[in-house]
Backbone as JSON, one array per atom type, in Angstrom:
{
  "sequence": "MKIYVICNAMNTPKIFSLSALILLLVFVLGCSPLQEDADDFSEKVKVSLREVGHRLLLANMDSTSVVLPIVAMEESKFSVSFENELEILPNDLVAIIKSSFEKATLPTNYRVEVVQCTDGEVAYSYELKNEVESDLIPCVGRSLPKGCYTLEVKFTNRQLPGSTNPWPIIILGVFAMGVLAFLFLKRKQKNVSNTDGSDGTTIGSFKFYPEQNKLVKKAIEINLSRKECELLELFVARPNQIITRDELTKRVWEDNGVFVGRSLDTYISKLRKKLQGDTSIKLTNVHGVGYKLEINAQNAAK",
  "N": [[0.85, -1.2, 0.0], [0.63, 2.15, -0.91], [1.13, 5.42, 0.28], [0.2, 8.64, -0.43], [1.16, 11.93, 0.05], [-0.09, 15.16, 0.55], [1.39, 18.25, 0.72], [0.4, 20.93, 2.39], [0.79, 24.13, 1.55], [-0.26, 26.39, 2.72], [-0.26, 25.94, 5.4], [2.33, 26.08, 6.19], [3.43, 28.64, 7.14], [2.23, 28.71, 9.68], [3.43, 26.55, 10.99], [6.1, 27.34, 11.0], [5.81, 29.66, 12.51], [5.02, 28.63, 14.98], [7.32, 27.17, 15.57], [9.19, 29.24, 15.84], [8.09, 30.52, 18.07], [8.34, 28.58, 20.11], [11.14, 28.23, 20.19], [11.87, 30.8, 20.92], [10.74, 30.9, 23.45], [12.27, 28.96, 24.82], [14.73, 30.23, 24.63], [14.29, 32.59, 26.11], [13.63, 31.58, 28.64], [15.86, 30.08, 29.18], [18.47, 31.22, 28.3], [18.45, 33.91, 29.18], [18.12, 33.89, 32.12], [20.54, 32.59, 32.71], [22.43, 34.41, 31.8], [21.82, 36.57, 33.44], [22.46, 35.4, 35.88], [25.24, 35.03, 35.59], [26.1, 37.71, 35.44], [25.27, 38.63, 37.95], [26.8, 37.01, 39.61], [29.42, 37.92, 39.02], [29.27, 40.55, 40.03], [28.8, 40.06, 42.74], [31.16, 38.8, 43.48], [33.01, 40.88, 43.12], [32.18, 42.75, 45.05], [32.59, 41.24, 47.35], [35.37, 40.75, 47.25], [36.32, 43.33, 47.47], [35.67, 43.83, 50.1], [37.39, 41.97, 51.26], [39.89, 43.09, 50.6], [39.7, 45.5, 52.04], [39.63, 44.54, 54.7], [42.13, 43.35, 54.89], [43.78, 45.56, 54.7], [43.05, 46.88, 57.03], [44.04, 45.03, 58.84], [46.68, 45.62, 58.59], [46.87, 47.95, 59.94], [46.03, 50.08, 58.42], [43.95, 52.51, 57.54], [43.4, 54.4, 55.69], [44.39, 54.31, 53.02], [43.37, 53.12, 49.72], [41.48, 50.4, 48.26], [42.14, 49.26, 45.11], [40.27, 49.3, 41.92], [38.39, 46.31, 41.38], [39.26, 43.71, 39.19], [37.93, 41.8, 36.56], [39.47, 39.19, 35.31], [39.28, 36.96, 33.6], [36.96, 34.33, 32.7], [35.45, 33.52, 35.71], [37.68, 34.33, 37.15], [39.37, 36.69, 39.14], [40.93, 39.78, 40.17], [42.52, 41.69, 42.79], [43.95, 44.69, 43.77], [46.17, 47.04, 45.49], [46.5, 50.38, 46.8], [48.7, 51.11, 48.39], [51.7, 49.57, 49.77], [51.65, 46.43, 51.55], [51.71, 44.12, 54.32], [51.3, 40.61, 54.34], [49.73, 38.09, 56.1], [49.45, 34.69, 55.9], [47.57, 33.19, 57.52], [45.65, 35.14, 58.25], [44.82, 35.96, 55.7], [43.62, 33.62, 54.57], [41.5, 33.19, 56.39], [40.05, 35.6, 56.23], [39.22, 35.72, 53.52], [37.72, 33.36, 53.36], [35.59, 33.82, 55.2], [34.39, 36.09, 54.08], [33.58, 35.16, 51.55], [31.8, 33.15, 52.27], [29.81, 34.66, 53.5], [28.85, 36.02, 51.3], [27.75, 33.97, 49.9], [29.3, 32.65, 47.93], [30.96, 30.37, 45.62], [32.59, 27.52, 47.09], [34.87, 26.36, 46.24], [37.97, 27.29, 45.29], [40.95, 28.97, 44.08], [43.68, 30.79, 45.39], [46.05, 33.28, 44.7], [48.91, 35.11, 45.58], [50.4, 37.65, 44.07], [53.48, 39.12, 43.16], [54.03, 42.53, 42.52], [56.3, 43.53, 41.34], [57.71, 41.6, 39.76], [55.82, 39.81, 38.88], [55.79, 37.27, 39.89], [54.52, 34.45, 41.76], [54.04, 34.84, 45.05], [52.78, 33.58, 47.11], [50.37, 30.99, 47.53], [47.25, 29.19, 47.67], [44.74, 26.57, 47.85], [41.28, 25.8, 48.03], [38.98, 23.16, 48.28], [36.66, 22.52, 49.39], [36.88, 20.26, 50.86], [38.33, 18.81, 53.56], [40.54, 17.05, 53.48], [41.51, 17.55, 50.99], [42.13, 20.21, 50.76], [44.59, 22.72, 50.22], [46.73, 24.45, 52.03], [49.44, 25.96, 52.47], [52.39, 26.95, 54.39], [51.35, 28.26, 56.7], [51.33, 30.77, 59.13], [53.68, 31.94, 58.4], [54.6, 35.03, 57.5], [54.23, 37.26, 54.69], [56.65, 39.56, 53.6], [56.42, 43.16, 53.84], [55.16, 44.7, 50.97], [54.42, 45.31, 47.46], [51.53, 43.85, 46.37], [49.3, 41.74, 44.46], [46.15, 40.27, 44.66], [44.9, 37.3, 43.32], [42.06, 35.52, 42.43], [40.71, 32.47, 41.59], [37.85, 30.78, 40.7], [37.24, 27.45, 40.95], [35.13, 25.79, 40.71], [32.24, 26.48, 39.25], [29.62, 26.29, 40.07], [27.05, 27.75, 41.84], [25.8, 28.07, 45.22], [22.45, 27.26, 45.35], [22.12, 28.12, 42.74], [20.94, 28.33, 39.3], [19.81, 25.3, 38.0], [20.88, 23.68, 35.13], [19.58, 21.53, 33.91], [16.66, 21.43, 33.92], [16.17, 23.38, 31.96], [17.38, 22.28, 29.72], [15.81, 19.98, 29.45], [13.36, 21.19, 28.95], [13.91, 22.32, 26.45], [14.28, 19.98, 24.89], [11.74, 18.85, 25.19], [10.21, 20.83, 23.94], [11.11, 20.63, 21.29], [10.23, 18.06, 20.81], [7.44, 18.4, 20.95], [7.1, 20.05, 18.74], [7.92, 18.32, 16.67], [5.94, 16.36, 16.94], [3.61, 17.83, 16.29], [4.2, 18.46, 13.66], [4.25, 15.91, 12.43], [1.63, 15.18, 12.93], [0.31, 17.05, 11.38], [1.11, 16.23, 8.87], [-0.12, 13.72, 8.75], [-2.75, 14.49, 8.81], [-2.98, 15.65, 6.36], [-2.92, 13.61, 4.55], [-3.66, 12.4, 1.4], [-4.39, 10.13, 0.03], [-5.16, 6.98, 0.98], [-5.65, 4.1, 0.32], [-6.98, 4.56, -1.99], [-9.05, 6.26, -1.36], [-9.27, 8.87, -1.99], [-8.8, 11.24, -4.66], [-9.26, 10.87, -8.23], [-10.38, 8.16, -10.11], [-9.06, 7.01, -13.12], [-9.25, 4.73, -15.32], [-6.53, 2.71, -14.85], [-5.23, 4.63, -13.49], [-4.68, 7.14, -10.92], [-5.96, 10.29, -10.42], [-4.87, 13.41, -9.37], [-5.87, 16.42, -9.19], [-5.33, 18.75, -7.65], [-2.7, 18.49, -7.07], [-1.53, 18.38, -9.48], [-0.94, 15.92, -10.86], [-0.65, 12.51, -12.01], [-1.08, 9.17, -10.86], [0.16, 5.96, -11.06], [0.11, 2.92, -9.76], [3.08, 2.78, -8.14], [4.19, 4.87, -9.4], [4.62, 8.24, -10.2], [3.27, 10.72, -12.26], [3.94, 13.78, -13.44], [1.99, 16.65, -14.2], [1.49, 19.48, -16.34], [0.09, 22.74, -15.58], [-1.86, 23.44, -17.5], [-2.29, 20.97, -18.79], [-3.4, 19.6, -16.67], [-5.78, 21.08, -16.19], [-7.17, 20.63, -18.59], [-7.46, 17.81, -18.47], [-9.09, 17.61, -16.22], [-11.52, 18.6, -17.22], [-12.15, 16.62, -19.12], [-12.35, 14.35, -17.46], [-14.54, 14.99, -15.93], [-16.53, 14.66, -17.73], [-16.69, 11.93, -19.0], [-16.33, 9.92, -21.95], [-17.73, 11.67, -23.51], [-18.15, 14.13, -26.04], [-16.22, 17.03, -26.15], [-16.23, 20.25, -27.23], [-13.83, 22.05, -29.28], [-13.94, 24.8, -28.98], [-15.09, 25.11, -26.43], [-13.16, 23.9, -24.82], [-10.89, 25.53, -25.29], [-11.88, 27.98, -24.4], [-12.46, 27.49, -21.68], [-9.95, 26.83, -20.62], [-8.03, 28.62, -21.6], [-9.08, 31.19, -21.67], [-8.8, 33.26, -19.68], [-6.1, 33.37, -19.44], [-4.06, 34.66, -20.92], [-2.63, 34.98, -24.27], [-3.93, 32.87, -26.78], [-2.72, 30.37, -28.84], [-3.43, 28.88, -31.91], [-2.56, 26.18, -32.31], [-2.01, 25.34, -29.76], [-3.87, 23.88, -28.16], [-3.97, 21.39, -29.5], [-1.36, 20.6, -29.12], [-1.16, 20.25, -26.32], [-3.07, 18.25, -25.96], [-1.81, 16.17, -27.28], [0.38, 15.76, -25.59], [-0.97, 14.88, -23.28], [-2.01, 12.45, -24.22], [0.31, 10.91, -24.46], [1.01, 10.65, -21.79], [-1.05, 9.17, -20.81], [-0.85, 6.81, -22.09], [-0.06, 4.5, -20.87], [-2.2, 2.93, -20.16], [-4.28, 0.96, -21.9], [-7.0, 0.98, -21.93], [-7.88, 3.48, -21.97], [-8.57, 6.22, -24.01], [-7.81, 9.15, -25.75], [-9.47, 10.71, -27.94], [-9.77, 12.24, -31.19], [-12.37, 14.02, -32.47], [-13.11, 14.75, -35.53], [-13.16, 18.04, -36.63], [-14.88, 18.81, -34.64], [-14.19, 18.34, -31.79], [-12.75, 16.88, -28.84], [-12.63, 13.68, -27.16], [-12.68, 11.8, -24.16], [-12.29, 8.53, -23.96], [-13.31, 5.91, -22.02], [-13.35, 2.61, -20.8], [-16.43, 1.14, -19.77], [-16.42, -0.18, -17.25], [-14.37, 1.03, -15.99], [-14.97, 3.67, -15.78], [-14.97, 7.01, -14.44], [-16.34, 7.64, -11.29]],
  "CA": [[0.0, 0.0, 0.0], [1.4, 3.39, -1.04], [0.44, 6.59, 0.81], [0.65, 9.87, -1.06], [0.92, 13.03, 0.98], [-0.16, 16.52, 0.02], [1.93, 19.25, 1.63], [-0.4, 22.14, 2.28], [1.68, 25.29, 1.71], [-0.9, 27.4, 3.54], [-0.01, 25.66, 6.81], [3.75, 26.26, 6.47], [3.69, 29.76, 8.04], [1.81, 28.38, 11.04], [4.43, 25.67, 11.58], [7.28, 28.16, 11.28], [5.49, 30.58, 13.61], [5.06, 27.84, 16.21], [8.73, 26.87, 15.82], [9.83, 30.46, 16.35], [7.57, 30.79, 19.4], [8.93, 27.62, 21.05], [12.56, 28.55, 20.34], [11.96, 32.05, 21.67], [10.43, 30.57, 24.84], [13.44, 28.3, 25.37], [15.79, 31.24, 24.76], [13.97, 33.51, 27.2], [13.68, 30.87, 29.91], [17.16, 29.49, 29.37], [19.64, 32.08, 28.16], [18.38, 35.14, 29.98], [18.49, 33.65, 33.51], [21.95, 32.25, 32.81], [23.19, 35.64, 31.66], [21.62, 37.34, 34.66], [23.2, 34.72, 36.93], [26.66, 35.33, 35.39], [26.31, 39.11, 35.81], [25.1, 38.73, 39.4], [27.97, 36.35, 40.2], [30.57, 38.82, 38.91], [29.1, 41.68, 40.95], [28.94, 39.56, 44.11], [32.58, 38.55, 43.71], [33.7, 42.17, 43.24], [31.84, 43.32, 46.36], [33.23, 40.43, 48.39], [36.82, 40.97, 47.2], [36.59, 44.68, 48.02], [35.66, 43.68, 51.56], [38.63, 41.27, 51.61], [40.96, 44.08, 50.54], [39.52, 46.43, 53.16], [39.99, 43.89, 55.96], [43.57, 43.15, 54.88], [44.39, 46.85, 55.01], [42.84, 47.13, 58.46], [44.98, 44.16, 59.56], [47.97, 46.32, 58.51], [46.68, 49.24, 60.58], [45.89, 51.08, 57.35], [42.53, 52.85, 57.38], [43.29, 55.56, 54.81], [44.61, 53.99, 51.59], [42.19, 52.52, 49.08], [41.54, 49.18, 47.46], [41.95, 49.65, 43.7], [39.13, 48.59, 41.3], [38.48, 44.86, 41.18], [39.31, 43.41, 37.76], [37.55, 40.46, 36.11], [40.53, 38.87, 34.36], [38.72, 36.0, 32.65], [35.8, 33.67, 33.31], [35.6, 33.02, 37.08], [38.95, 34.73, 37.76], [39.34, 38.11, 39.49], [42.13, 40.26, 40.88], [42.36, 42.89, 43.62], [45.24, 45.3, 44.08], [46.1, 48.04, 46.56], [47.19, 51.65, 46.56], [49.97, 51.1, 49.12], [52.27, 48.26, 50.11], [51.11, 45.85, 52.77], [52.23, 42.83, 54.75], [50.22, 39.62, 54.3], [49.89, 36.9, 56.93], [48.58, 33.66, 55.32], [46.45, 32.85, 58.4], [44.63, 36.18, 58.11], [44.32, 35.94, 54.32], [42.71, 32.47, 54.42], [40.3, 33.39, 57.21], [39.27, 36.74, 55.71], [38.58, 35.33, 52.26], [36.71, 32.34, 53.62], [34.4, 34.41, 55.83], [33.75, 37.01, 53.13], [32.92, 34.37, 50.5], [30.64, 32.47, 52.87], [28.78, 35.66, 53.71], [28.29, 36.37, 49.99], [27.3, 32.69, 49.31], [30.07, 32.36, 46.73], [31.42, 28.98, 45.58], [33.58, 27.18, 48.13], [36.06, 25.82, 45.58], [38.69, 28.38, 44.63], [42.4, 29.03, 44.25], [44.13, 32.15, 45.67], [47.46, 33.52, 44.46], [49.43, 36.43, 45.92], [51.38, 37.91, 43.0], [54.34, 40.28, 43.39], [53.88, 43.54, 41.47], [57.59, 43.84, 40.71], [58.14, 40.64, 38.74], [54.72, 38.93, 38.48], [55.94, 35.93, 40.45], [53.57, 34.1, 42.81], [54.73, 34.81, 46.34], [52.07, 32.65, 48.0], [49.1, 30.52, 46.95], [46.6, 28.04, 48.32], [43.52, 26.15, 47.15], [40.24, 25.15, 48.81], [38.1, 22.31, 47.48], [35.54, 22.18, 50.26], [37.13, 18.94, 51.45], [39.46, 19.02, 54.46], [41.69, 16.26, 53.07], [42.0, 18.01, 49.68], [42.52, 21.62, 50.83], [46.03, 22.96, 50.23], [47.01, 25.75, 52.66], [50.82, 25.84, 52.97], [53.11, 28.08, 55.01], [50.55, 29.0, 57.67], [52.14, 31.34, 60.19], [54.83, 32.65, 57.84], [54.08, 36.23, 56.85], [54.93, 37.81, 53.53], [57.15, 40.89, 53.96], [55.68, 44.29, 53.29], [55.49, 44.93, 49.56], [53.28, 45.52, 46.54], [50.96, 42.56, 46.0], [47.98, 41.63, 43.85], [45.48, 38.99, 44.94], [44.14, 36.73, 42.2], [41.18, 34.44, 42.89], [40.12, 31.69, 40.5], [36.84, 29.82, 41.18], [37.45, 26.2, 40.22], [33.83, 25.15, 40.5], [31.39, 27.65, 39.04], [28.26, 26.08, 40.58], [26.75, 28.56, 43.01], [24.74, 27.55, 46.09], [21.13, 27.74, 44.97], [22.1, 28.67, 41.38], [20.04, 27.68, 38.37], [20.18, 24.0, 37.48], [20.62, 23.74, 33.69], [18.84, 20.39, 33.36], [15.27, 21.75, 33.55], [16.16, 24.13, 30.71], [17.68, 21.32, 28.66], [14.62, 19.14, 29.3], [12.35, 22.03, 28.3], [14.26, 22.42, 25.04], [13.99, 18.69, 24.25], [10.29, 18.73, 25.17], [9.69, 21.75, 22.93], [11.38, 20.05, 19.99], [9.33, 16.91, 20.66], [6.1, 18.92, 20.63], [7.15, 20.53, 17.36], [7.95, 17.15, 15.79], [4.62, 15.74, 17.01], [2.66, 18.65, 15.53], [4.52, 18.35, 12.25], [3.79, 14.61, 11.98], [0.18, 15.2, 12.95], [-0.1, 17.83, 10.23], [1.3, 15.39, 7.69], [-1.15, 12.69, 8.74], [-4.02, 15.14, 8.5], [-3.0, 16.02, 4.95], [-2.81, 12.46, 3.66], [-4.71, 12.53, 0.38], [-4.82, 8.86, -0.51], [-4.76, 5.83, 1.79], [-6.46, 3.0, -0.21], [-7.82, 5.05, -3.07], [-10.22, 6.95, -0.83], [-9.29, 10.21, -2.54], [-8.33, 11.22, -6.03], [-10.24, 10.38, -9.2], [-9.91, 6.99, -10.85], [-9.14, 7.03, -14.59], [-8.68, 3.45, -15.68], [-5.6, 2.25, -13.81], [-4.57, 5.81, -12.92], [-5.33, 8.0, -9.97], [-5.75, 11.67, -10.85], [-4.89, 14.38, -8.27], [-5.79, 17.73, -9.83], [-4.74, 19.78, -6.8], [-1.26, 18.31, -7.08], [-1.08, 18.34, -10.88], [-0.23, 14.68, -11.13], [-1.29, 11.21, -12.17], [-0.34, 8.12, -10.17], [-0.15, 4.6, -11.47], [0.85, 2.09, -8.82], [4.01, 3.59, -7.35], [4.8, 5.83, -10.32], [3.95, 9.53, -10.29], [3.45, 11.41, -13.53], [3.62, 15.18, -13.26], [1.24, 17.33, -15.25], [1.54, 20.95, -16.32], [-1.18, 23.31, -15.16], [-2.81, 23.36, -18.62], [-2.64, 19.56, -18.95], [-4.28, 19.26, -15.55], [-7.09, 21.7, -16.41], [-7.83, 19.9, -19.68], [-7.84, 16.48, -18.0], [-10.24, 17.78, -15.32], [-12.72, 18.74, -18.04], [-12.46, 15.31, -19.71], [-12.75, 13.43, -16.4], [-15.88, 15.36, -15.5], [-17.51, 14.21, -18.75], [-16.08, 10.82, -19.74], [-17.04, 9.37, -23.12], [-18.53, 12.72, -24.14], [-17.38, 15.04, -26.87], [-16.12, 18.41, -25.68], [-15.82, 21.01, -28.41], [-12.58, 22.8, -29.2], [-14.24, 26.13, -28.47], [-15.28, 25.04, -24.99], [-11.87, 23.6, -24.19], [-10.01, 26.71, -25.32], [-12.46, 29.03, -23.58], [-12.35, 27.15, -20.27], [-8.57, 26.7, -20.17], [-7.16, 29.73, -22.01], [-9.78, 32.47, -21.77], [-8.24, 34.26, -18.76], [-4.69, 33.06, -19.23], [-3.19, 35.23, -21.94], [-2.88, 34.76, -25.7], [-4.09, 31.47, -27.18], [-2.24, 30.06, -30.18], [-4.31, 27.85, -32.45], [-2.06, 24.81, -32.17], [-1.74, 25.04, -28.36], [-4.77, 22.82, -27.69], [-3.54, 20.11, -30.08], [-0.08, 20.24, -28.5], [-1.41, 19.73, -24.97], [-3.79, 16.97, -26.1], [-0.79, 15.18, -27.64], [1.14, 15.47, -24.36], [-1.81, 14.08, -22.39], [-2.08, 11.11, -24.78], [1.55, 10.2, -24.12], [1.03, 10.36, -20.35], [-2.11, 8.2, -20.53], [-0.68, 5.63, -22.94], [0.23, 3.32, -20.05], [-3.43, 2.15, -19.96], [-4.93, 0.85, -23.22], [-8.46, 1.14, -21.82], [-8.16, 4.92, -22.02], [-8.19, 6.84, -25.28], [-8.17, 10.55, -25.93], [-9.68, 10.69, -29.4], [-10.1, 13.48, -31.89], [-13.59, 13.98, -33.3], [-12.7, 15.71, -36.56], [-13.98, 19.23, -36.87], [-15.76, 19.1, -33.5], [-13.45, 18.47, -30.54], [-12.07, 15.7, -28.34], [-13.41, 12.85, -26.24], [-11.94, 10.85, -23.35], [-13.0, 7.26, -23.97], [-12.91, 5.01, -20.94], [-14.22, 1.44, -20.72], [-17.52, 1.37, -18.82], [-16.11, -0.66, -15.91], [-13.35, 1.88, -15.4], [-15.38, 5.08, -15.85], [-14.91, 7.73, -13.16], [-17.61, 7.75, -10.6]],
  "C": [[0.88, 1.24, 0.0], [0.56, 4.55, -0.53], [1.04, 7.83, 0.16], [0.23, 11.04, -0.2], [0.9, 14.35, 0.24], [0.4, 17.45, 1.07], [1.17, 20.54, 1.41], [0.46, 23.35, 2.58], [1.08, 26.34, 2.62], [-0.62, 27.19, 5.02], [1.45, 25.9, 7.2], [4.03, 27.45, 7.37], [3.32, 29.46, 9.48], [2.86, 27.53, 11.74], [5.68, 26.47, 11.94], [7.03, 29.12, 12.44], [5.56, 29.85, 14.95], [6.5, 27.5, 16.57], [9.42, 28.06, 16.44], [9.39, 30.75, 17.78], [8.21, 29.88, 20.44], [10.41, 27.94, 21.28], [12.75, 29.83, 21.14], [11.71, 31.79, 23.16], [11.63, 29.92, 25.52], [14.56, 29.3, 25.6], [15.55, 32.14, 25.97], [14.12, 32.83, 28.55], [15.08, 30.35, 30.22], [18.3, 30.48, 29.39], [19.6, 33.28, 29.08], [18.71, 34.91, 31.44], [19.97, 33.32, 33.67], [22.81, 33.49, 32.71], [23.06, 36.48, 32.92], [22.4, 36.73, 35.82], [24.69, 35.03, 36.84], [26.96, 36.76, 35.81], [26.24, 39.28, 37.34], [26.3, 38.13, 40.13], [29.18, 37.29, 40.19], [30.46, 39.98, 39.89], [29.29, 41.25, 42.41], [30.41, 39.33, 44.45], [33.31, 39.87, 43.93], [33.43, 42.82, 44.6], [32.58, 42.57, 47.46], [34.74, 40.66, 48.42], [37.2, 42.37, 47.7], [36.59, 44.63, 49.55], [36.93, 42.98, 52.03], [39.8, 42.26, 51.65], [40.91, 45.05, 51.72], [39.98, 45.81, 54.48], [41.49, 43.6, 56.03], [44.3, 44.45, 55.22], [44.23, 47.18, 56.5], [43.78, 46.27, 59.31], [46.38, 44.75, 59.56], [47.91, 47.7, 59.14], [46.59, 50.38, 59.57], [44.41, 51.34, 57.12], [42.33, 54.02, 56.41], [43.49, 55.24, 53.33], [43.43, 53.2, 51.04], [42.52, 51.19, 48.43], [41.25, 49.58, 46.03], [40.8, 48.83, 43.08], [39.4, 47.11, 41.08], [38.39, 44.58, 39.68], [38.89, 41.97, 37.5], [38.52, 40.07, 35.0], [40.06, 37.94, 33.25], [37.54, 35.34, 33.35], [36.16, 33.08, 34.68], [36.95, 33.36, 37.72], [38.97, 36.24, 37.94], [40.63, 38.49, 40.22], [41.8, 41.53, 41.66], [43.75, 43.4, 43.97], [45.05, 46.49, 45.02], [46.9, 49.3, 46.19], [48.58, 51.64, 47.2], [50.45, 49.67, 49.36], [51.64, 47.75, 51.41], [51.82, 44.54, 53.08], [51.07, 41.85, 54.8], [50.6, 38.41, 55.14], [48.92, 35.83, 56.39], [47.38, 33.3, 56.19], [45.31, 33.85, 58.24], [43.99, 36.14, 56.72], [43.29, 34.83, 54.13], [41.41, 32.71, 55.18], [39.42, 34.51, 56.67], [38.53, 36.36, 54.43], [37.46, 34.32, 52.51], [35.44, 32.94, 54.22], [33.65, 35.34, 54.89], [32.98, 36.24, 52.06], [31.69, 33.64, 51.05], [29.49, 33.45, 53.07], [28.09, 36.04, 52.41], [27.75, 35.15, 49.25], [27.98, 32.44, 47.97], [30.52, 30.9, 46.75], [32.55, 28.73, 46.59], [34.84, 26.54, 47.54], [36.76, 26.95, 44.85], [40.18, 28.28, 44.93], [42.8, 30.49, 44.42], [45.62, 32.24, 45.42], [47.8, 34.95, 44.86], [50.59, 36.7, 44.97], [52.16, 39.19, 43.32], [54.23, 41.25, 42.22], [55.18, 43.72, 40.68], [57.96, 42.9, 39.57], [57.04, 39.68, 38.3], [54.83, 37.52, 39.01], [54.92, 35.72, 41.58], [54.33, 33.95, 44.13], [54.08, 33.83, 47.3], [50.78, 32.23, 47.3], [48.55, 29.38, 47.77], [45.3, 27.74, 47.57], [42.57, 25.45, 48.11], [39.32, 24.37, 47.87], [36.89, 21.84, 48.28], [35.66, 20.78, 50.83], [38.42, 19.08, 52.28], [40.71, 18.3, 53.96], [42.27, 16.74, 51.73], [42.44, 19.46, 49.69], [44.04, 21.75, 50.92], [46.29, 24.37, 50.77], [48.41, 25.67, 53.27], [51.28, 27.09, 53.73], [52.27, 28.89, 55.98], [51.47, 29.5, 58.78], [53.35, 32.08, 59.68], [54.32, 33.85, 57.05], [54.92, 36.61, 55.65], [55.38, 39.22, 53.89], [56.36, 41.99, 53.26], [56.14, 44.55, 51.86], [54.23, 45.17, 48.76], [52.8, 44.15, 46.06], [49.6, 42.73, 45.3], [47.4, 40.27, 44.19], [44.71, 38.55, 43.7], [43.37, 35.51, 42.71], [40.55, 33.77, 41.68], [39.14, 30.68, 41.09], [36.92, 28.57, 40.32], [36.19, 25.4, 40.02], [32.8, 26.26, 40.44], [30.0, 27.5, 39.62], [28.04, 26.87, 41.86], [25.72, 27.87, 43.9], [23.4, 28.14, 45.68], [21.06, 28.29, 43.57], [21.22, 27.81, 40.49], [20.6, 26.35, 37.89], [19.87, 23.97, 35.98], [19.74, 22.62, 33.16], [17.37, 20.69, 33.06], [15.19, 22.51, 32.23], [16.43, 23.2, 29.54], [16.45, 20.44, 28.38], [13.51, 19.92, 28.59], [12.63, 22.14, 26.81], [13.93, 21.14, 24.28], [12.48, 18.5, 24.14], [9.69, 19.6, 24.07], [9.91, 21.19, 21.53], [10.5, 18.83, 19.73], [7.92, 17.33, 20.29], [6.05, 19.36, 19.18], [7.13, 19.37, 16.37], [6.59, 16.46, 15.76], [3.6, 16.5, 16.18], [2.91, 18.54, 14.04], [4.02, 17.02, 11.68], [2.27, 14.54, 11.93], [-0.37, 15.95, 11.75], [0.02, 17.01, 8.96], [0.21, 14.33, 7.59], [-2.52, 13.27, 8.35], [-4.15, 15.42, 7.02], [-2.79, 14.83, 4.01], [-3.98, 12.48, 2.67], [-5.19, 11.2, -0.16], [-4.31, 7.72, 0.34], [-5.54, 4.59, 1.39], [-7.36, 3.52, -1.3], [-9.03, 5.8, -2.59], [-10.33, 8.37, -1.35], [-8.67, 10.16, -3.93], [-9.4, 10.62, -6.94], [-9.65, 9.24, -10.0], [-10.14, 7.19, -12.35], [-8.47, 5.75, -15.05], [-7.81, 2.93, -14.55], [-4.84, 3.4, -13.17], [-5.39, 6.39, -11.78], [-4.96, 9.44, -10.34], [-5.92, 12.6, -9.65], [-4.75, 15.79, -8.85], [-5.13, 18.8, -8.98], [-3.21, 19.68, -6.76], [-0.67, 18.27, -8.48], [-0.31, 17.05, -11.18], [-1.18, 13.5, -11.32], [-0.42, 10.19, -11.42], [-0.81, 6.77, -10.67], [0.75, 3.67, -10.68], [1.78, 3.0, -8.02], [4.67, 4.68, -8.19], [3.97, 7.1, -10.38], [4.29, 10.18, -11.63], [3.01, 12.85, -13.34], [2.92, 15.76, -14.48], [1.49, 18.83, -15.17], [0.17, 21.46, -15.92], [-2.24, 23.18, -16.25], [-3.25, 21.91, -18.86], [-3.63, 19.14, -17.87], [-5.68, 19.82, -15.75], [-7.86, 21.01, -17.52], [-8.33, 18.53, -19.2], [-9.03, 16.56, -17.05], [-11.54, 17.88, -16.11], [-13.13, 17.4, -18.64], [-12.97, 14.32, -18.66], [-14.16, 13.72, -15.92], [-16.95, 14.87, -16.49], [-16.9, 13.09, -19.59], [-16.99, 10.34, -20.87], [-17.98, 10.39, -23.77], [-17.63, 13.65, -24.94], [-17.4, 16.44, -26.24], [-15.53, 19.23, -26.82], [-14.51, 21.76, -28.16], [-12.81, 24.17, -28.59], [-14.39, 26.12, -26.95], [-13.96, 24.8, -24.27], [-10.97, 24.84, -24.15], [-10.55, 27.82, -24.43], [-12.25, 28.75, -22.1], [-10.9, 27.18, -19.76], [-7.73, 27.95, -20.47], [-7.8, 31.12, -21.93], [-9.13, 33.55, -20.9], [-6.75, 34.06, -18.51], [-3.79, 33.53, -20.38], [-3.59, 34.82, -23.35], [-2.95, 33.27, -26.0], [-3.63, 31.31, -28.62], [-3.02, 28.85, -30.68], [-3.86, 26.43, -32.23], [-1.81, 24.42, -30.71], [-2.58, 23.88, -27.85], [-4.3, 21.47, -28.2], [-2.24, 19.64, -29.43], [-0.29, 19.63, -27.12], [-2.17, 18.41, -25.0], [-2.79, 15.86, -26.41], [0.04, 14.78, -26.42], [0.34, 14.59, -23.41], [-1.91, 12.63, -22.9], [-0.86, 10.28, -24.37], [1.56, 9.8, -22.66], [-0.04, 9.35, -19.95], [-1.91, 6.88, -21.28], [-0.34, 4.36, -22.16], [-1.0, 2.46, -19.79], [-4.2, 2.15, -21.29], [-6.45, 1.0, -23.15], [-8.88, 2.6, -21.89], [-7.7, 5.45, -23.37], [-8.68, 8.28, -25.31], [-8.26, 10.76, -27.44], [-10.1, 12.05, -29.93], [-11.35, 13.26, -32.73], [-13.44, 15.11, -34.32], [-13.7, 16.85, -36.74], [-14.87, 19.61, -35.7], [-14.94, 19.35, -32.22], [-12.76, 17.18, -30.15], [-12.97, 14.97, -27.33], [-12.47, 11.91, -25.49], [-12.76, 9.57, -23.27], [-12.44, 6.35, -22.9], [-13.88, 3.84, -20.94], [-15.2, 1.6, -19.58], [-17.13, 0.95, -17.39], [-15.08, 0.2, -15.21], [-13.74, 3.36, -15.39], [-15.33, 5.71, -14.47], [-16.28, 7.84, -12.59], [-17.93, 9.2, -10.35]]
}
């Protein structure tokens, strides 16, 4: 059994509109919150690091110099520098950063480096992984001499406490695409034009689909031009009856531009060739009058 499907062009804009709506919904629900989350994270880090800088200066009995602007160096990495030189005690540095980050609900996995301004070398560093056995905090109790330092903090796990879980967004996207695929398949099923010969017009061993401009014989499709289709429609409507040349030309060519005398004969000849696969069908010329589609009685169109 062969199923022939008509694609209704009028429904295409609706499908595309629905596609655009679903994709827009996924974008709004997915991308926007993620962008807002990234922006919020950066601002929270900058505020927290400014507090870290302030507390380090106070630990150096410095209440007048300023913490320079916090710089976002790359994704999840930030730096804080100071107006004046300071001395850094690792114990104080670890405790201050930890308490500030906890207060700001920042990620608990991060790496801290104290970089010397003079040569860019790392004077001290440590890493927290939120696991006591994995935390690396060396040289506790040994202070760094007074000098120009920059603190660099790299968050090694970007997941924030209470941050957006991406899986619901991914699931929503997959669900949306599934809905779209379901609607598309449903549309195709709705537009099935022939499922056992229930549609189309029977002409001998052919099936004629005027809306699609085609003939079908078994699994073979034969395309028709618009004029061939219009002529065949007239013959199928009146099988075994003579239709005059005047009527044929008037019905097919009257509102379609200039008619050349031999045009009708040319299209009739083309139709004969496309119908020659069934000997029970004949498109005959009634001399001086017109043409007739002869079909055996048992195969006549209903």
